[in-house]
C-alpha atoms as a printed R data frame, in Angstrom:
    type eleno elety resid chain resno       x       y       z
1   ATOM     1    CA   MET     A     1  11.718 -14.089 -16.422
2   ATOM     2    CA   TYR     A     2  11.694 -11.058 -18.631
3   ATOM     3    CA   ARG     A     3  14.008  -8.032 -18.507
4   ATOM     4    CA   VAL     A     4  13.138  -4.608 -19.613
5   ATOM     5    CA   ASP     A     5  14.694  -1.067 -19.300
6   ATOM     6    CA   ALA     A     6  13.187   1.943 -18.027
7   ATOM     7    CA   SER     A     7  13.892   5.428 -16.760
8   ATOM     8    CA   LEU     A     8  13.184   6.984 -13.035
9   ATOM     9    CA   ASN     A     9  13.815  10.482 -12.123
10  ATOM    10    CA   ASP     A    10  13.115   9.390  -8.445
11  ATOM    11    CA   GLU     A    11  15.446   8.144  -5.744
12  ATOM    12    CA   VAL     A    12  15.851   4.447  -5.423
13  ATOM    13    CA   PRO     A    13  16.841   3.132  -1.978
14  ATOM    14    CA   LEU     A    14  20.191   1.561  -1.292
15  ATOM    15    CA   ASN     A    15  18.231  -1.471   0.275
16  ATOM    16    CA   GLY     A    16  14.746  -2.811   0.541
17  ATOM    17    CA   ASP     A    17  12.255  -2.195  -2.067
18  ATOM    18    CA   PHE     A    18  10.151   0.589  -3.206
19  ATOM    19    CA   THR     A    19   6.605   1.026  -4.859
20  ATOM    20    CA   LYS     A    20   5.899   3.419  -7.677
21  ATOM    21    CA   TYR     A    21   2.460   4.164  -9.497
22  ATOM    22    CA   VAL     A    22   2.748   4.087 -13.172
23  ATOM    23    CA   THR     A    23  -0.013   5.463 -15.697
24  ATOM    24    CA   LEU     A    24  -1.642   3.034 -18.063
25  ATOM    25    CA   ASN     A    25   0.461   4.396 -21.193
26  ATOM    26    CA   VAL     A    26   3.783   3.250 -18.943
27  ATOM    27    CA   ALA     A    27   2.219  -0.048 -18.155
28  ATOM    28    CA   ARG     A    28   1.585  -0.793 -21.806
29  ATOM    29    CA   SER     A    29   5.138   0.315 -23.009
30  ATOM    30    CA   LEU     A    30   6.075  -2.181 -20.261
31  ATOM    31    CA   ALA     A    31   4.159  -4.899 -21.597
32  ATOM    32    CA   GLU     A    32   5.147  -4.326 -25.168
33  ATOM    33    CA   GLN     A    33   8.728  -4.560 -24.047
34  ATOM    34    CA   LEU     A    34   7.874  -8.198 -22.377
35  ATOM    35    CA   GLY     A    35   6.056  -8.977 -25.656
36  ATOM    36    CA   ILE     A    36   2.721 -10.084 -24.089
37  ATOM    37    CA   ALA     A    37  -0.795  -8.438 -23.454
38  ATOM    38    CA   LEU     A    38  -1.310  -6.274 -20.549
39  ATOM    39    CA   ALA     A    39  -2.806  -8.350 -17.717
40  ATOM    40    CA   ALA     A    40  -3.874  -7.952 -14.164
41  ATOM    41    CA   SER     A    41  -0.245  -8.586 -12.789
42  ATOM    42    CA   HIS     A    42   3.225  -9.407 -14.502
43  ATOM    43    CA   GLU     A    43   6.627 -10.246 -12.947
44  ATOM    44    CA   PHE     A    44   9.880  -9.510 -14.557
45  ATOM    45    CA   LEU     A    45  13.445  -8.048 -14.079
46  ATOM    46    CA   LEU     A    46  13.613  -4.049 -14.363
47  ATOM    47    CA   ARG     A    47  16.861  -2.062 -15.135
48  ATOM    48    CA   ILE     A    48  16.245   1.462 -13.971
49  ATOM    49    CA   THR     A    49  18.571   3.914 -15.562
50  ATOM    50    CA   ASP     A    50  19.328   7.839 -14.274
51  ATOM    51    CA   LEU     A    51  17.915  10.115 -16.786
52  ATOM    52    CA   ARG     A    52  20.510  12.541 -15.931
53  ATOM    53    CA   ASP     A    53  23.539  10.122 -15.539
54  ATOM    54    CA   PRO     A    54  22.931   7.025 -18.038
55  ATOM    55    CA   ALA     A    55  25.993   5.396 -16.302
56  ATOM    56    CA   ARG     A    56  24.145   5.123 -13.123
57  ATOM    57    CA   TRP     A    57  21.420   2.275 -12.852
58  ATOM    58    CA   VAL     A    58  19.554  -0.393 -10.548
59  ATOM    59    CA   VAL     A    59  18.348  -3.929 -11.332
60  ATOM    60    CA   GLY     A    60  15.672  -5.303  -9.370
61  ATOM    61    CA   ARG     A    61  12.873  -7.991  -9.479
62  ATOM    62    CA   ALA     A    62   9.377  -6.201 -10.381
63  ATOM    63    CA   ILE     A    63   5.996  -6.922 -10.023
64  ATOM    64    CA   MET     A    64   3.302  -4.684 -11.602
65  ATOM    65    CA   CYS     A    65  -0.117  -5.052 -10.536
66  ATOM    66    CA   ARG     A    66  -3.451  -3.589 -11.578
67  ATOM    67    CA   CYS     A    67  -5.156  -1.265  -8.785
68  ATOM    68    CA   SER     A    68  -7.658   1.331  -8.093
69  ATOM    69    CA   CYS     A    69  -5.333   4.238  -7.438
70  ATOM    70    CA   GLU     A    70  -5.255   7.470  -9.621
71  ATOM    71    CA   LYS     A    71  -2.388   5.822 -11.655
72  ATOM    72    CA   PRO     A    72  -3.950   2.406 -12.095
73  ATOM    73    CA   TYR     A    73  -0.695   0.189 -11.989
74  ATOM    74    CA   SER     A    74   1.473  -0.351  -9.005
75  ATOM    75    CA   LEU     A    75   5.047  -1.335  -9.548
76  ATOM    76    CA   THR     A    76   6.944  -2.927  -6.837
77  ATOM    77    CA   LEU     A    77  10.802  -3.227  -7.381
78  ATOM    78    CA   ARG     A    78  13.144  -5.304  -5.001
79  ATOM    79    CA   VAL     A    79  16.702  -4.466  -5.688
80  ATOM    80    CA   LEU     A    80  18.949  -7.097  -6.839
81  ATOM    81    CA   ALA     A    81  21.997  -5.262  -7.931
82  ATOM    82    CA   ARG     A    82  23.388  -2.927  -5.433
83  ATOM    83    CA   ALA     A    83  26.884  -1.967  -6.643
84  ATOM    84    CA   LYS     A    84  25.707   0.955  -9.063
85  ATOM    85    CA   VAL     A    85  22.530   2.321  -7.459
86  ATOM    86    CA   VAL     A    86  20.459   5.372  -8.854
87  ATOM    87    CA   ARG     A    87  20.560   7.833  -6.040
88  ATOM    88    CA   ARG     A    88  19.508  11.423  -5.826
89  ATOM    89    CA   ALA     A    89  21.091  13.960  -3.440
90  ATOM    90    CA   GLN     A    90  18.276  15.679  -1.119
91  ATOM    91    CA   PRO     A    91  18.043  19.683  -2.081
92  ATOM    92    CA   PRO     A    92  20.018  21.941  -0.366
93  ATOM    93    CA   GLY     A    93  18.507  22.524   2.911
94  ATOM    94    CA   ALA     A    94  16.258  19.338   2.827
95  ATOM    95    CA   SER     A    95  16.266  17.143   5.848
96  ATOM    96    CA   PRO     A    96  14.474  13.834   6.035
97  ATOM    97    CA   SER     A    97  11.232  13.892   7.896
98  ATOM    98    CA   PRO     A    98  11.651  11.930  11.369
99  ATOM    99    CA   HIS     A    99   9.549   8.927  11.974
100 ATOM   100    CA   ASN     A   100   7.692  10.292  14.758
101 ATOM   101    CA   GLY     A   101   4.311  11.807  15.216
102 ATOM   102    CA   LYS     A   102   1.077  10.503  13.475
103 ATOM   103    CA   LEU     A   103   0.858   8.646  10.191
104 ATOM   104    CA   GLU     A   104  -0.820  11.618   7.703
105 ATOM   105    CA   SER     A   105  -3.339   9.020   6.174
106 ATOM   106    CA   GLY     A   106  -6.233  11.177   7.860
107 ATOM   107    CA   TRP     A   107  -8.204   7.726   8.182
108 ATOM   108    CA   LEU     A   108  -9.098   7.683  12.150
109 ATOM   109    CA   ASP     A   109  -9.498  11.259  12.311
110 ATOM   110    CA   HIS     A   110 -11.854  11.476   9.367
111 ATOM   111    CA   ASN     A   111 -14.153   8.067   9.456
112 ATOM   112    CA   GLU     A   112 -15.136   7.894  13.014
113 ATOM   113    CA   ARG     A   113 -18.168   5.722  13.249
114 ATOM   114    CA   LYS     A   114 -20.571   7.913  15.621
115 ATOM   115    CA   GLY     A   115 -21.904   5.782  18.638
116 ATOM   116    CA   PRO     A   116 -22.132   5.826  22.358
117 ATOM   117    CA   ILE     A   117 -18.244   4.601  22.140
118 ATOM   118    CA   SER     A   118 -15.959   6.199  19.759
119 ATOM   119    CA   THR     A   119 -14.418   3.849  17.151
120 ATOM   120    CA   PRO     A   120 -11.005   5.342  17.431
121 ATOM   121    CA   ALA     A   121 -11.286   4.638  21.335
122 ATOM   122    CA   ILE     A   122 -12.149   1.015  20.410
123 ATOM   123    CA   CYS     A   123  -9.033   0.670  18.122
124 ATOM   124    CA   ASP     A   124  -6.981   2.116  20.795
125 ATOM   125    CA   ALA     A   125  -8.072  -0.391  23.388
126 ATOM   126    CA   LEU     A   126  -7.735  -3.366  21.236
127 ATOM   127    CA   PHE     A   127  -4.200  -2.133  20.083
128 ATOM   128    CA   GLU     A   128  -3.417  -2.134  23.675
129 ATOM   129    CA   ALA     A   129  -4.570  -5.673  24.357
130 ATOM   130    CA   LEU     A   130  -2.657  -6.897  21.340
131 ATOM   131    CA   LYS     A   131   0.877  -5.320  22.426
132 ATOM   132    CA   PRO     A   132   3.606  -7.808  22.736
133 ATOM   133    CA   GLU     A   133   4.799  -8.917  25.971
134 ATOM   134    CA   ALA     A   134   7.868  -7.114  27.469
135 ATOM   135    CA   GLY     A   135  10.833  -6.812  25.390
136 ATOM   136    CA   GLY     A   136   8.886  -7.602  21.949
137 ATOM   137    CA   GLY     A   137   8.574  -5.209  19.081
138 ATOM   138    CA   ILE     A   138   6.261  -4.450  16.447
139 ATOM   139    CA   GLU     A   139   8.268  -6.605  13.911
140 ATOM   140    CA   GLU     A   140   6.948  -9.616  16.186
141 ATOM   141    CA   HIS     A   141   3.427  -9.018  15.142
142 ATOM   142    CA   HIS     A   142   2.784 -11.318  12.104
143 ATOM   143    CA   GLY     A   143  -0.174 -13.635  11.652
144 ATOM   144    CA   LEU     A   144  -3.826 -13.101  10.828
145 ATOM   145    CA   ILE     A   145  -6.029 -10.737  12.646
146 ATOM   146    CA   LEU     A   146  -9.558 -11.613  12.480
147 ATOM   147    CA   VAL     A   147 -12.196  -9.169  13.250
148 ATOM   148    CA   ALA     A   148 -15.783 -10.681  13.339
149 ATOM   149    CA   GLY     A   149 -19.097  -9.642  14.435
150 ATOM   150    CA   PRO     A   150 -22.707  -9.779  13.083
151 ATOM   151    CA   THR     A   151 -24.180  -6.933  10.746
152 ATOM   152    CA   ASN     A   152 -23.937  -3.381  11.599
153 ATOM   153    CA   SER     A   153 -20.883  -4.159  14.304
154 ATOM   154    CA   ALA     A   154 -18.496  -1.591  12.740
155 ATOM   155    CA   LYS     A   155 -16.366  -4.568  11.542
156 ATOM   156    CA   SER     A   156 -14.763  -2.659   8.618
157 ATOM   157    CA   TYR     A   157 -14.172   0.445  10.894
158 ATOM   158    CA   ILE     A   158 -12.282  -1.219  13.282
159 ATOM   159    CA   ALA     A   159 -10.358  -3.339  11.086
160 ATOM   160    CA   ARG     A   160  -9.232  -0.381   9.067
161 ATOM   161    CA   GLY     A   161  -8.406   1.490  12.385
162 ATOM   162    CA   LEU     A   162  -6.299  -1.172  13.698
163 ATOM   163    CA   SER     A   163  -4.617  -1.185  10.242
164 ATOM   164    CA   HIS     A   164  -3.899   2.317  10.670
165 ATOM   165    CA   LEU     A   165  -2.624   1.956  14.201
166 ATOM   166    CA   TYR     A   166  -0.278  -0.708  12.910
167 ATOM   167    CA   LEU     A   167   1.187   1.209   9.831
168 ATOM   168    CA   GLU     A   168   1.689   4.225  12.205
169 ATOM   169    CA   LYS     A   169   4.116   1.790  14.419
170 ATOM   170    CA   ILE     A   170   5.945   0.609  11.271
171 ATOM   171    CA   TRP     A   171   6.241   3.730   9.982
172 ATOM   172    CA   GLN     A   172   8.134   5.029  12.996
173 ATOM   173    CA   SER     A   173   9.916   1.986  13.452
174 ATOM   174    CA   GLN     A   174  11.607   1.893   9.997
175 ATOM   175    CA   SER     A   175  14.185   4.085   8.247
176 ATOM   176    CA   THR     A   176  14.823   2.259   5.104
177 ATOM   177    CA   ARG     A   177  11.410   2.377   3.153
178 ATOM   178    CA   ARG     A   178   7.910   3.563   3.794
179 ATOM   179    CA   PRO     A   179   5.463   0.987   4.698
180 ATOM   180    CA   HIS     A   180   3.512  -0.570   2.001
181 ATOM   181    CA   LEU     A   181  -0.282  -1.286   2.549
182 ATOM   182    CA   VAL     A   182  -2.089  -3.663  -0.025
183 ATOM   183    CA   THR     A   183  -6.001  -3.970   0.249
184 ATOM   184    CA   VAL     A   184  -8.037  -6.458  -1.652
185 ATOM   185    CA   GLU     A   185 -11.617  -5.793  -1.403
186 ATOM   186    CA   ASP     A   186 -14.952  -6.575  -2.882
187 ATOM   187    CA   PRO     A   187 -15.835  -3.949  -3.510
188 ATOM   188    CA   PRO     A   188 -13.677  -1.360  -1.735
189 ATOM   189    CA   GLU     A   189 -15.602   0.495   1.081
190 ATOM   190    CA   VAL     A   190 -13.740   3.407   2.540
191 ATOM   191    CA   PRO     A   191 -10.266   4.361   0.864
192 ATOM   192    CA   PHE     A   192  -7.712   4.072   3.325
193 ATOM   193    CA   PRO     A   193  -6.303   7.776   2.909
194 ATOM   194    CA   LYS     A   194  -8.570  10.488   3.037
195 ATOM   195    CA   PRO     A   195  -8.337  12.328  -0.331
196 ATOM   196    CA   GLY     A   196  -6.296  15.570  -0.199
197 ATOM   197    CA   MET     A   197  -4.259  14.026   2.975
198 ATOM   198    CA   PRO     A   198  -0.660  13.774   2.623
199 ATOM   199    CA   LEU     A   199   0.246   9.884   2.517
200 ATOM   200    CA   GLU     A   200   3.344   8.565   4.148
201 ATOM   201    CA   ILE     A   201   2.908   4.952   3.063
202 ATOM   202    CA   ASP     A   202   2.895   3.140  -0.365
203 ATOM   203    CA   TYR     A   203  -0.775   2.001  -0.977
204 ATOM   204    CA   THR     A   204  -1.662  -0.461  -3.365
205 ATOM   205    CA   PRO     A   205  -5.562  -0.688  -3.380
206 ATOM   206    CA   ARG     A   206  -7.022  -3.688  -5.448
207 ATOM   207    CA   ARG     A   207 -10.478  -4.330  -6.388
208 ATOM   208    CA   LEU     A   208 -11.596  -8.013  -6.422
209 ATOM   209    CA   GLY     A   209 -13.597  -9.523  -9.373
210 ATOM   210    CA   PRO     A   210 -12.860 -10.942 -13.035
211 ATOM   211    CA   ALA     A   211 -13.576  -7.710 -14.463
212 ATOM   212    CA   TYR     A   212 -11.498  -5.431 -11.885
213 ATOM   213    CA   ASP     A   213  -8.016  -5.629 -10.846
214 ATOM   214    CA   VAL     A   214  -7.527  -9.050  -9.624
215 ATOM   215    CA   PRO     A   215  -9.752 -12.242 -10.132
216 ATOM   216    CA   SER     A   216  -9.554 -14.026  -6.879
217 ATOM   217    CA   VAL     A   217  -8.024 -13.948  -3.315
218 ATOM   218    CA   HIS     A   218  -5.503 -16.559  -4.403
219 ATOM   219    CA   GLN     A   219  -4.272 -14.525  -7.254
220 ATOM   220    CA   ALA     A   220  -4.117 -11.507  -5.188
221 ATOM   221    CA   ILE     A   221  -2.173 -13.265  -2.163
222 ATOM   222    CA   HIS     A   222   0.435 -14.485  -4.984
223 ATOM   223    CA   ASP     A   223   0.873 -10.817  -6.305
224 ATOM   224    CA   ALA     A   224   1.191  -9.807  -2.503
225 ATOM   225    CA   LEU     A   225   4.051 -11.960  -1.593
226 ATOM   226    CA   ARG     A   226   6.206 -10.237  -4.424
227 ATOM   227    CA   GLN     A   227   4.987  -6.839  -3.322
228 ATOM   228    CA   THR     A   228   6.684  -7.000   0.317
229 ATOM   229    CA   PRO     A   229   3.553  -5.543   2.002
230 ATOM   230    CA   SER     A   230   4.061  -4.250   5.458
231 ATOM   231    CA   LEU     A   231  -0.030  -5.148   5.948
232 ATOM   232    CA   LEU     A   232  -2.126  -6.891   3.761
233 ATOM   233    CA   TYR     A   233  -5.908  -5.911   4.340
234 ATOM   234    CA   VAL     A   234  -8.365  -8.352   2.835
235 ATOM   235    CA   GLY     A   235 -12.121  -7.318   2.840
236 ATOM   236    CA   GLU     A   236 -14.665  -9.624   4.263
237 ATOM   237    CA   THR     A   237 -13.703 -13.405   3.944
238 ATOM   238    CA   ARG     A   238 -16.432 -15.982   3.199
239 ATOM   239    CA   ASP     A   239 -15.139 -18.856   1.119
240 ATOM   240    CA   ASP     A   240 -13.169 -21.887   2.773
241 ATOM   241    CA   SER     A   241 -10.658 -21.755  -0.206
242 ATOM   242    CA   ASP     A   242  -9.976 -18.187   0.521
243 ATOM   243    CA   TRP     A   243  -9.199 -18.940   4.308
244 ATOM   244    CA   LYS     A   244  -6.805 -21.818   3.098
245 ATOM   245    CA   HIS     A   245  -4.826 -19.130   1.127
246 ATOM   246    CA   LEU     A   246  -4.937 -16.579   3.955
247 ATOM   247    CA   LEU     A   247  -3.494 -18.854   6.506
248 ATOM   248    CA   LYS     A   248  -0.988 -19.902   4.311
249 ATOM   249    CA   PHE     A   249   0.027 -16.153   3.705
250 ATOM   250    CA   ALA     A   250   0.007 -15.397   7.241
251 ATOM   251    CA   GLY     A   251   2.709 -18.111   7.873
252 ATOM   252    CA   HIS     A   252   5.007 -16.284   5.833
253 ATOM   253    CA   GLY     A   253   5.912 -13.690   8.341
254 ATOM   254    CA   HIS     A   254   3.476 -11.160   7.219
255 ATOM   255    CA   LEU     A   255   0.729  -9.446   8.966
256 ATOM   256    CA   LEU     A   256  -2.793  -9.664   7.565
257 ATOM   257    CA   VAL     A   257  -6.092  -8.168   8.569
258 ATOM   258    CA   THR     A   258  -9.477  -9.403   7.552
259 ATOM   259    CA   THR     A   259 -13.153  -9.279   8.533
260 ATOM   260    CA   ALA     A   260 -15.948 -12.179   8.719
261 ATOM   261    CA   HIS     A   261 -19.424 -12.670   9.891
262 ATOM   262    CA   ALA     A   262 -19.770 -14.468  13.240
263 ATOM   263    CA   GLY     A   263 -22.121 -14.473  16.110
264 ATOM   264    CA   SER     A   264 -19.624 -15.033  19.067
265 ATOM   265    CA   LEU     A   265 -15.884 -15.093  19.420
266 ATOM   266    CA   VAL     A   266 -15.810 -18.824  19.501
267 ATOM   267    CA   GLU     A   267 -17.955 -19.097  16.371
268 ATOM   268    CA   ALA     A   268 -15.619 -16.784  14.742
269 ATOM   269    CA   ILE     A   269 -12.415 -18.890  15.673
270 ATOM   270    CA   GLU     A   270 -14.266 -22.049  14.863
271 ATOM   271    CA   ARG     A   271 -15.105 -20.564  11.264
272 ATOM   272    CA   VAL     A   272 -11.157 -20.438  10.906
273 ATOM   273    CA   LEU     A   273 -10.462 -23.769  12.273
274 ATOM   274    CA   VAL     A   274 -13.073 -25.772  10.104
275 ATOM   275    CA   ALA     A   275 -11.820 -23.832   6.734
276 ATOM   276    CA   GLY     A   276  -8.366 -24.672   7.759
277 ATOM   277    CA   ARG     A   277  -9.274 -28.440   8.502
278 ATOM   278    CA   ALA     A   278  -7.884 -28.373  12.103
279 ATOM   279    CA   LEU     A   279  -9.428 -31.434  13.127
280 ATOM   280    CA   GLN     A   280  -6.454 -32.769  14.614
281 ATOM   281    CA   SER     A   281  -4.104 -31.620  17.061
282 ATOM   282    CA   ALA     A   282  -1.067 -31.250  14.626
283 ATOM   283    CA   ARG     A   283  -3.458 -29.379  12.093
284 ATOM   284    CA   LEU     A   284  -4.629 -27.382  15.057
285 ATOM   285    CA   ALA     A   285  -1.138 -26.192  15.791
286 ATOM   286    CA   PHE     A   286  -0.451 -25.359  12.354
287 ATOM   287    CA   VAL     A   287  -3.623 -22.913  12.273
288 ATOM   288    CA   ALA     A   288  -3.163 -21.418  15.823
289 ATOM   289    CA   GLN     A   289   0.304 -20.399  15.319
290 ATOM   290    CA   ARG     A   290  -0.809 -18.170  12.174
291 ATOM   291    CA   LEU     A   291  -3.635 -16.474  14.015
292 ATOM   292    CA   LEU     A   292  -2.210 -13.393  15.881
293 ATOM   293    CA   ALA     A   293  -5.853 -12.451  17.043
294 ATOM   294    CA   VAL     A   294  -9.474 -12.996  16.893
295 ATOM   295    CA   ILE     A   295 -11.621 -10.209  17.842
296 ATOM   296    CA   HIS     A   296 -15.669 -10.275  18.101
297 ATOM   297    CA   LEU     A   297 -17.641  -7.131  18.036
298 ATOM   298    CA   GLN     A   298 -20.737  -7.113  19.867
299 ATOM   299    CA   PRO     A   299 -23.280  -4.436  19.141
300 ATOM   300    CA   ILE     A   300 -25.406  -3.756  22.467
301 ATOM   301    CA   ALA     A   301 -28.687  -1.693  22.297
302 ATOM   302    CA   VAL     A   302 -28.832   1.163  24.971
303 ATOM   303    CA   GLY     A   303 -31.680   3.360  23.702
304 ATOM   304    CA   CYS     A   304 -29.518   5.495  21.580
305 ATOM   305    CA   GLU     A   305 -29.815   5.955  17.866
306 ATOM   306    CA   ARG     A   306 -26.619   3.629  17.384
307 ATOM   307    CA   PRO     A   307 -25.893   0.540  19.834
308 ATOM   308    CA   ALA     A   308 -22.642   0.650  21.732
309 ATOM   309    CA   ILE     A   309 -19.878  -1.645  20.299
310 ATOM   310    CA   LEU     A   310 -18.121  -3.925  22.791
311 ATOM   311    CA   PRO     A   311 -15.169  -6.270  21.839
312 ATOM   312    CA   ALA     A   312 -13.834  -9.622  23.245
313 ATOM   313    CA   ILE     A   313 -10.571 -10.688  22.001
314 ATOM   314    CA   TRP     A   314  -8.261 -13.957  21.890
315 ATOM   315    CA   CYS     A   315  -4.406 -13.393  21.334
316 ATOM   316    CA   ARG     A   316  -1.762 -15.664  20.252
317 ATOM   317    CA   LYS     A   317   0.644 -14.365  22.749
318 ATOM   318    CA   LYS     A   318   0.964 -15.795  26.371
319 ATOM   319    CA   GLY     A   319   0.140 -19.338  25.538
320 ATOM   320    CA   GLY     A   320  -2.958 -18.396  23.429
321 ATOM   321    CA   ALA     A   321  -1.799 -20.905  20.628
322 ATOM   322    CA   GLN     A   322  -0.972 -23.765  22.975
323 ATOM   323    CA   GLY     A   323  -4.256 -23.237  25.132
324 ATOM   324    CA   LEU     A   324  -6.027 -23.300  21.644
325 ATOM   325    CA   VAL     A   325  -4.337 -26.603  20.621
326 ATOM   326    CA   ALA     A   326  -4.693 -28.301  24.332
327 ATOM   327    CA   ASP     A   327  -8.631 -27.064  24.831
328 ATOM   328    CA   GLY     A   328  -9.667 -26.327  21.299
329 ATOM   329    CA   PRO     A   329 -12.490 -23.509  20.884
330 ATOM   330    CA   ALA     A   330 -13.200 -23.619  24.546
331 ATOM   331    CA   SER     A   331 -10.127 -22.154  25.763
332 ATOM   332    CA   VAL     A   332 -10.871 -18.792  23.719
333 ATOM   333    CA   LEU     A   333 -13.871 -17.935  25.806
334 ATOM   334    CA   PRO     A   334 -13.422 -14.522  27.362
335 ATOM   335    CA   HIS     A   335 -13.334 -14.074  31.155
336 ATOM   336    CA   HIS     A   336 -15.101 -11.143  32.860
337 ATOM   337    CA   SER     A   337 -12.359 -10.048  34.854
338 ATOM   338    CA   ARG     A   338 -12.077  -6.210  34.948
339 ATOM   339    CA   GLU     A   339  -8.598  -6.049  36.365
340 ATOM   340    CA   GLN     A   340  -6.479  -7.755  33.733
341 ATOM   341    CA   LEU     A   341  -6.052  -9.188  30.600
342 ATOM   342    CA   ASP     A   342  -6.158 -12.944  31.671
343 ATOM   343    CA   LYS     A   343  -3.448 -14.774  29.680
344 ATOM   344    CA   TYR     A   344  -4.655 -14.441  26.066
345 ATOM   345    CA   SER     A   345  -8.387 -13.378  26.014
346 ATOM   346    CA   ALA     A   346 -10.128 -10.274  27.482
347 ATOM   347    CA   GLY     A   347 -14.112 -10.124  27.542
348 ATOM   348    CA   ARG     A   348 -16.390  -7.421  27.100
349 ATOM   349    CA   PHE     A   349 -16.569  -6.002  30.707
350 ATOM   350    CA   TRP     A   350 -12.534  -5.622  30.429
351 ATOM   351    CA   PHE     A   351 -12.939  -3.361  27.510
352 ATOM   352    CA   LEU     A   352 -15.915  -1.485  29.097
353 ATOM   353    CA   SER     A   353 -13.758  -0.561  31.949
354 ATOM   354    CA   ARG     A   354 -11.081   1.031  29.783
355 ATOM   355    CA   LEU     A   355 -13.647   2.604  27.270
356 ATOM   356    CA   MET     A   356 -16.011   4.229  29.870
357 ATOM   357    CA   GLN     A   357 -15.818   5.921  33.285
358 ATOM   358    CA   CYS     A   358 -17.779   4.009  35.983
359 ATOM   359    CA   GLU     A   359 -19.521   7.328  36.603
360 ATOM   360    CA   ASP     A   360 -21.191   7.358  33.328
361 ATOM   361    CA   SER     A   361 -24.814   6.487  33.581
362 ATOM   362    CA   LEU     A   362 -24.372   4.757  30.427
363 ATOM   363    CA   TYR     A   363 -21.714   2.169  31.844
364 ATOM   364    CA   GLU     A   364 -24.034   1.163  34.347
365 ATOM   365    CA   ARG     A   365 -26.439   0.104  31.809
366 ATOM   366    CA   LEU     A   366 -23.817  -1.700  29.810
367 ATOM   367    CA   ARG     A   367 -22.064  -3.290  32.702
368 ATOM   368    CA   GLY     A   368 -24.654  -6.068  33.355
369 ATOM   369    CA   LYS     A   369 -25.060  -6.786  29.947
370 ATOM   370    CA   ALA     A   370 -21.347  -7.226  29.322
371 ATOM   371    CA   VAL     A   371 -20.831  -9.620  32.291
372 ATOM   372    CA   ASP     A   372 -23.908 -11.602  31.186
373 ATOM   373    CA   LEU     A   373 -22.345 -11.771  27.358
374 ATOM   374    CA   ASP     A   374 -18.927 -12.854  29.021
375 ATOM   375    CA   ILE     A   375 -20.699 -15.487  31.311
376 ATOM   376    CA   ARG     A   376 -22.661 -17.179  27.971
377 ATOM   377    CA   GLY     A   377 -19.288 -16.789  25.858
378 ATOM   378    CA   VAL     A   378 -21.337 -14.633  23.296
């Protein structure tokens, strides 16, 4: 482990971690102090000194990663020495912004996908289904959320919308540091923050590929373990080896969101079980505890320009993991009850009753198709 010195004008938290973004010249300077060539990621000990008071400093374990921000390197510091901490007093009259209201990333408001059922409404309904049981909090939400579906089913939109809602709740519940979102995509689809919007999270987007920010999902996850992300978003996952690394990461107490192609809810969860080699009950339990939820999005043609998107969901809560171990993928079949979220699954009819009014003519056209899909387990 190397140790280098740097200066920083900004406030360093008394506890927790923080993320800064540095220019290529700063990254090169740090690499020169390390005595190594500048690469996709580096880990080292960093002593940060207050420029106005050199006697004040803090030492932390740092990871510097190449990313796709305006400044091309993300530097996350985990504070180790807290006896002498660089800390700035707030300007006169300034007050910390309260952690309430909405997260100002502008993503949900400005990236709605047009269709008979709005994507923000779908995200809200899914988030409602994912709420922890009575007495639980957002900190209990750890593990892998898989958003699956066929082509043109708004997988990326829904996955990003759910990520936004989770970050908003995390932002409201934390007071020590801003939530840190790390994304890994090939290629990046839609930036999480809308350009020009104030952003109240730390955001490290990384592009996957040998010629870009990080060569592999494995390396990206290795780096993310040192970046203390509040949420890791991985674009479409295809290879079994990538699934293996994602499941391992999900078992470390982190929240992870990814997408995949699948024709049904059962097929989506089978994809994960096969990749995780969950052929025996012991291994099945290992994988089930790492899955927070599996969501399948089904586009339904209703004579409009775009199809209506209806989700089905399986959740780990309320015995979902135990049911998966006992009965296998058959336990994730969504029921078609309209009244309640039955234990740990909900079908498309359950979501339809929450997304549309019964008096709506489109509701009548979708009802029969939703019930039929639930009965057939599609």
